[in-house]
C-alpha positions in Angstrom: 0.0 0.0 0.0 1.4 3.3 -1.0 1.6 6.0 1.6 0.9 9.6 0.6 1.6 12.8 2.4 -1.0 15.1 3.7 -0.9 17.3 0.6 -1.4 14.4 -1.8 -4.3 13.1 0.2 -6.0 16.5 0.2 -5.5 17.0 -3.5 -6.9 13.5 -4.2 -10.0 14.5 -2.3 -10.3 17.8 -4.1 -10.0 16.1 -7.5 -12.6 13.5 -6.4 -15.0 16.3 -5.5 -14.4 18.0 -8.8 -15.0 14.7 -10.6 -18.3 14.3 -8.7 -19.4 17.8 -9.7 -18.4 17.4 -13.3 -20.5 14.2 -13.5 -23.5 16.1 -12.3 -22.7 18.9 -14.8 -22.7 16.2 -17.5 -26.0 14.9 -16.2 -27.5 18.3 -16.3 -26.4 19.0 -19.9 -27.9 15.6 -21.0 -31.2 16.6 -19.2 -31.2 20.0 -20.9 -30.8 18.4 -24.3 -33.4 15.9 -23.5 -35.9 18.6 -22.5 -35.1 20.7 -25.6 -33.9 23.7 -23.5 -30.5 23.4 -25.2 -29.7 22.6 -28.9 -28.1 19.3 -29.7 -25.0 21.0 -31.2 -24.3 23.1 -28.1 -25.1 20.2 -25.9 -22.6 17.9 -27.6 -19.9 20.5 -27.2 -20.7 20.9 -23.5 -21.0 17.1 -23.1 -17.6 16.7 -24.6 -16.1 19.3 -22.2 -17.9 17.8 -19.2 -16.8 14.2 -20.1 -13.2 15.4 -20.6 -13.2 17.1 -17.2 -14.8 14.1 -15.6 -12.1 11.8 -17.0 -9.3 14.2 -16.1 -10.4 14.6 -12.5 -11.0 10.8 -12.1 -7.4 10.2 -13.3 -6.0 12.8 -10.9 -8.0 11.5 -8.0 -6.8 8.0 -8.5 -10.2 6.5 -9.2 -9.2 4.8 -12.4 -6.4 2.6 -11.0 -7.5 0.3 -8.2 -5.2 -0.5 -5.3 -2.8 -3.4 -5.9 -3.9 -6.7 -4.3 -2.5 -7.3 -0.8 -0.2 -10.1 -0.2 -1.6 -12.9 2.0 0.4 -13.8 5.1 1.2 -17.4 4.3 2.4 -18.2 7.8 -0.8 -16.8 9.4 -3.0 -18.9 7.2 -1.0 -22.1 8.0 -1.3 -21.5 11.7 -5.1 -21.3 11.5 -5.4 -24.6 9.8 
C-alpha cells in the first residue's frame, strides 16, 4: 500500500469532489438536451467538455487505477489450519 503525504491526500479528495461535480454537470447537460432547452450541437460540445473534465479529474483523484492486491500472510493462514 502506498503512503501519501497530507498534501497528496488533500489533492486527491479535491479532485474527487471535482469529478463528482463534473459528473452532475454532464448529467444536467444531458437533461437539458433531452428537454429541448439546449440545442443538440451546443449540448454535444458541452457534453464533450464535461466528459473530458470528468475523465481528467478521475485520473487525478486515482479513481481509475485500483489499489494493488494485498499479499496474504502465508504463515498466518498455515497456523489457523
